[in-house]
C-alpha positions as CSV (number, residue, x, y, z in Angstrom):
1,M,22.3,-57.4,-5.5
2,K,23.7,-54.1,-6.8
3,C,24.7,-53.9,-10.5
4,P,28.4,-53.1,-10.9
5,K,27.6,-51.2,-14.1
6,C,24.6,-48.9,-13.3
7,E,24.4,-49.5,-9.6
8,H,20.7,-50.5,-9.8
9,E,19.5,-52.6,-6.9
10,N,18.3,-56.0,-8.1
11,K,16.9,-59.1,-6.4
12,E,19.4,-61.3,-4.5
13,N,19.3,-64.2,-7.0
14,A,19.1,-62.1,-10.1
15,Q,21.3,-63.2,-13.0
16,F,20.8,-60.0,-15.1
17,C,20.3,-56.4,-14.2
18,L,16.8,-55.1,-14.7
19,Q,18.1,-51.7,-15.7
20,C,20.9,-52.3,-18.1
21,G,21.0,-56.1,-18.7
22,E,24.4,-56.6,-17.2
23,K,25.4,-60.1,-16.2
24,L,25.2,-60.4,-12.4
25,A,25.6,-64.1,-11.7
26,L,26.2,-67.6,-13.1
27,K,23.8,-70.5,-13.1
28,C,25.3,-74.0,-12.6
29,F,24.6,-76.1,-15.7
30,E,24.3,-79.2,-13.5
31,C,22.0,-78.3,-10.6
32,G,20.8,-74.7,-11.5
33,K,22.1,-72.9,-8.4
34,I,22.8,-69.2,-8.8
35,L,26.5,-68.4,-8.1
36,P,28.6,-65.3,-8.2
37,L,30.5,-64.4,-11.4
38,S,33.9,-65.2,-9.7
39,A,32.8,-68.8,-9.0
40,K,34.8,-71.6,-10.6
41,F,33.0,-74.5,-9.0
42,C,29.4,-75.0,-7.8
43,D,29.3,-75.4,-4.0
44,R,26.2,-77.5,-4.2
45,C,27.1,-80.2,-6.8
46,G,30.9,-79.5,-7.4
47,H,30.3,-79.0,-11.1
48,G,33.2,-77.1,-12.6
49,S,32.2,-76.1,-16.1
50,L,30.1,-73.1,-15.0
51,L,31.0,-70.7,-17.9
52,G,29.9,-70.9,-21.5
53,P,32.2,-69.7,-24.3
54,Q,30.2,-66.5,-24.6
55,K,31.1,-65.6,-21.0
56,K,34.8,-65.5,-21.4
57,A,35.0,-61.7,-21.5
58,V,32.8,-61.5,-18.4
59,A,35.0,-64.0,-16.5
60,S,38.2,-62.2,-17.3
61,E,36.7,-58.8,-16.2
62,S,35.1,-60.1,-13.0
63,G,38.0,-62.4,-11.8
64,E,39.7,-61.5,-8.6
65,G,43.3,-61.4,-9.8
66,G,43.1,-65.0,-11.1
67,D,44.8,-66.3,-14.1
68,P,42.6,-65.6,-17.2
69,V,44.1,-68.6,-19.0
70,E,42.8,-70.9,-16.3
71,E,39.3,-69.4,-16.4
72,N,39.2,-69.7,-20.2
73,S,40.3,-73.3,-20.1
74,L,37.6,-73.9,-17.5
75,S,35.0,-72.3,-19.7
76,T,35.8,-74.6,-22.6
77,A,36.3,-77.8,-20.6
78,R,33.6,-80.4,-21.0
79,P,32.9,-82.8,-18.1
80,E,33.3,-86.5,-18.7
81,P,30.0,-88.3,-19.2
82,E,28.7,-90.6,-16.4
83,I,28.0,-94.1,-17.7
84,S,25.8,-96.3,-15.5
85,P,26.7,-99.9,-14.5
86,K,23.7,-101.1,-16.4
87,T,25.1,-99.5,-19.6
88,K,28.5,-101.0,-19.0
89,I,27.1,-104.5,-18.5
90,F,24.9,-104.2,-21.6
91,L,27.9,-103.0,-23.6
92,Y,30.1,-105.9,-22.4
93,V,27.3,-108.6,-23.0
94,A,26.7,-107.1,-26.5
95,I,30.3,-107.4,-27.4
96,L,30.5,-111.0,-26.0
97,Y,27.5,-112.0,-28.1
98,A,28.9,-110.4,-31.2
99,I,32.2,-112.3,-30.8
100,L,30.2,-115.6,-30.3
101,L,28.1,-115.0,-33.4
102,I,31.2,-114.2,-35.5
103,F,32.8,-117.5,-34.3
104,L,29.7,-119.5,-35.1
105,A,29.3,-117.9,-38.5
106,V,33.0,-118.5,-39.4
107,S,32.8,-122.1,-38.2
108,F,29.6,-122.7,-40.2
109,V,31.0,-121.1,-43.4
110,S,34.5,-122.5,-43.2
111,P,34.7,-125.6,-40.9
112,A,38.4,-126.2,-41.8
113,S,39.5,-122.7,-40.8
114,S,41.9,-122.1,-37.9
115,V,39.1,-120.3,-36.0
116,A,36.8,-123.4,-36.2
117,R,39.6,-125.7,-35.2
118,G,39.9,-123.8,-32.0
119,A,36.9,-125.7,-30.7
120,N,38.8,-129.0,-30.9
121,V,42.1,-128.1,-29.2
122,F,41.5,-130.8,-26.4
123,Q,40.1,-134.3,-26.5
124,S,37.5,-133.5,-23.8
125,F,34.4,-131.6,-24.8
126,W,34.3,-129.8,-21.4
127,A,37.9,-128.8,-21.7
128,N,37.2,-127.3,-25.1
129,F,34.1,-125.6,-23.8
130,I,36.0,-124.0,-20.9
131,F,38.8,-123.0,-23.2
132,L,36.5,-121.3,-25.7
133,G,34.6,-119.6,-22.9
134,L,37.8,-118.1,-21.4
135,C,38.9,-117.0,-24.9
136,F,35.6,-115.3,-25.5
137,M,35.7,-113.6,-22.2
138,V,39.2,-112.3,-22.6
139,A,38.6,-111.1,-26.2
140,S,35.3,-109.4,-25.0
141,F,37.1,-107.7,-22.2
142,L,39.8,-106.3,-24.5
143,M,37.3,-105.2,-27.1
144,Y,35.1,-103.7,-24.3
145,G,38.0,-101.5,-23.2
146,V,38.5,-100.1,-26.7
147,V,34.7,-99.6,-27.3
148,Y,34.2,-98.1,-23.9
149,F,37.0,-95.6,-24.4
150,G,35.7,-94.6,-27.8
151,F,32.1,-94.4,-26.6
152,K,33.1,-91.9,-23.8
153,K,35.1,-89.8,-26.2
154,L,32.2,-89.8,-28.7
155,L,29.8,-88.5,-25.9
156,M,32.2,-85.6,-25.2
157,T,32.1,-84.4,-28.8
158,K,29.4,-82.3,-30.4
159,W,27.8,-85.4,-32.0
160,G,27.4,-86.9,-28.6
161,Q,25.7,-83.9,-27.0
162,P,22.0,-84.2,-26.1
163,K,19.6,-82.7,-28.6
164,L,18.5,-79.1,-27.8
165,G,14.8,-80.0,-28.2
166,K,15.0,-83.0,-25.9
167,L,16.6,-80.9,-23.2
168,L,13.9,-78.2,-23.6
169,V,11.2,-80.8,-23.2
170,S,12.8,-82.6,-20.3
171,D,13.5,-79.4,-18.4
172,G,9.8,-78.3,-18.9
173,Y,10.4,-75.2,-21.0
174,I,8.2,-76.5,-23.8
175,T,5.9,-79.4,-24.6
176,R,6.4,-82.1,-27.2
177,E,3.7,-80.5,-29.4
178,Q,5.4,-77.1,-29.3
179,L,8.7,-78.8,-30.2
180,K,7.1,-80.5,-33.2
181,E,5.6,-77.3,-34.4
182,A,8.9,-75.5,-34.2
183,L,10.7,-78.3,-36.0
184,V,8.1,-78.2,-38.8
185,E,8.6,-74.4,-39.0
186,Q,12.4,-75.0,-39.2
187,E,11.9,-77.2,-42.3
188,Q,9.8,-74.7,-44.2
189,R,10.8,-73.4,-47.6
190,I,10.8,-69.9,-48.8
191,G,7.4,-70.1,-50.6
192,E,5.7,-71.5,-47.4
193,V,7.2,-68.7,-45.3
194,L,6.0,-66.0,-47.7
195,L,2.6,-67.6,-48.0
196,Q,2.2,-68.0,-44.2
197,D,3.0,-64.3,-43.6
198,G,0.6,-63.2,-46.4
199,R,3.3,-61.7,-48.6
200,V,2.2,-63.9,-51.5
201,S,-1.1,-65.5,-52.3
202,A,-1.7,-69.2,-53.0
203,Q,-2.4,-68.5,-56.6
204,Q,0.8,-66.4,-57.0
205,L,2.9,-69.1,-55.4
206,E,1.3,-71.8,-57.6
207,E,2.0,-69.7,-60.7
208,A,5.7,-69.2,-59.7
209,L,6.2,-72.9,-59.0
210,R,4.7,-73.7,-62.4
211,Q,7.1,-71.4,-64.2
212,Q,10.0,-72.6,-62.0
213,K,9.6,-76.1,-63.4
214,Q,9.9,-74.7,-67.0
215,I,12.9,-72.4,-66.6
216,R,14.6,-73.9,-63.5
217,A,15.2,-70.5,-61.7
218,R,15.3,-69.9,-58.0
219,L,11.9,-69.4,-56.6
220,G,12.8,-66.1,-54.8
221,D,14.2,-64.6,-57.9
222,L,11.2,-65.7,-59.9
223,L,8.8,-64.2,-57.4
224,V,10.6,-60.9,-57.6
225,E,10.7,-61.0,-61.4
226,L,7.0,-61.7,-61.6
227,G,6.4,-58.7,-59.3
228,F,4.7,-60.7,-56.6
229,V,7.2,-59.8,-53.9
230,T,10.0,-57.3,-53.3
231,E,13.7,-57.9,-52.6
232,E,13.1,-56.9,-49.0
233,D,10.5,-59.7,-48.8
234,I,13.0,-62.2,-50.0
235,H,15.7,-61.1,-47.5
236,W,13.1,-61.2,-44.7
237,A,12.1,-64.8,-45.7
238,L,15.7,-65.9,-46.0
239,G,16.3,-64.5,-42.5
240,K,13.4,-66.6,-41.2
241,L,14.7,-69.7,-42.9
242,D,18.2,-69.1,-41.3
243,R,16.9,-69.3,-37.7
244,R,17.9,-72.2,-35.5
245,L,15.5,-74.0,-33.1
246,G,16.2,-71.8,-30.1
247,E,15.6,-68.6,-32.2
248,I,12.3,-70.0,-33.5
249,L,11.1,-70.8,-30.0
250,R,12.2,-67.4,-28.8
251,D,10.4,-65.6,-31.6
252,K,7.2,-67.6,-30.7
253,G,7.5,-66.3,-27.1
254,L,8.1,-69.7,-25.6
255,L,11.7,-68.9,-24.5
256,T,13.6,-65.8,-23.4
257,E,17.1,-65.0,-24.4
258,Q,18.3,-66.1,-21.0
259,D,16.5,-69.4,-21.4
260,V,18.2,-70.1,-24.7
261,D,21.6,-69.1,-23.2
262,W,21.1,-71.4,-20.2
263,V,19.9,-74.5,-22.2
264,L,22.7,-74.1,-24.8
265,G,25.2,-74.0,-21.9
266,R,23.7,-77.0,-20.3
267,Q,23.8,-78.8,-23.6
268,Q,27.5,-78.2,-24.0
269,F,28.8,-78.2,-20.4
270,G,26.2,-80.3,-18.5
271,V,27.2,-83.8,-17.3
272,R,25.8,-86.5,-19.7
273,R,24.5,-89.6,-17.9
274,I,24.0,-92.7,-20.0
C-alpha cells in the first residue's frame, strides 16, 4: 500500500505509514477488519460508525467527492445497543415483581385504600385473581416500554459506555493485574509521584506533610519553599497526575498510540451488547 503523502510502500493491511505516520486505512470498531479510508460501512459486519471524531479531517480529505456533512454525521453517530432476549425478559419480570410488591405493601399498610379494594371487585376469588393478574401484566407492559426506551438511551450516552479498562482486558491488550497497577498509579498524589521518581526523599516528604498540617499550604508549594524540589519538578509531577488511563498504559509500554486510538474508538462507536 503506497502512502499518498510520502509515497512510501507499506504492507497491504497497514493502517499507518512507516515513513511519515500518515493514516492509510480504517479499522472497523466492531469486527476489526482493515478498510480503505473512503469506506463508510464495513463489508464484513455492516457496521457503519467506522470513523472516530479525531478522523473527521482525514475523512473530508480522502472522500471521493462525497458530501462532507454526511461523513461527519457518520463519524459522530453511535450505533444502537443490542439488548438480548434474556435481558428483556429479566427487565419485564423485575418490573412485574416490583408492581406486585408495591401492591402488597400498600394493601398491608392501608387496607381501606382504593388500591387494596381492587382485590375485591368481584364476588369470586378466581375472578379477582384473574382481574388483578391482567392489571399487573398490563401495567408491567406499559412500564416496561418506558424503562426499555430509557435504558437504551442511557446505554447510548457516555455514562452507558463500557469502561476503557474493561475493554482493554477483554480484548487482550493488558491483564487484570496490569489494569489494577495502572488504576493505582492514576490515584496517586503529588507526594507519592515525587517520592517514586526519587525527586524527594521519604524524610523530606514526611517533614513537608508535618508542616502542611500546621500551616495548611499546598504540598507542592511547601516542597518548593523548603527547597526540596524545584518548580519544574512540580510541573512534571502535575503532568503525571493529569494523565488518563490510556496515557498511563502507553507510558508503561503496554499500549501504542494506535492501540489507544482504536480502543477509544471502539468504546465510543462499537455496538454494545447487553
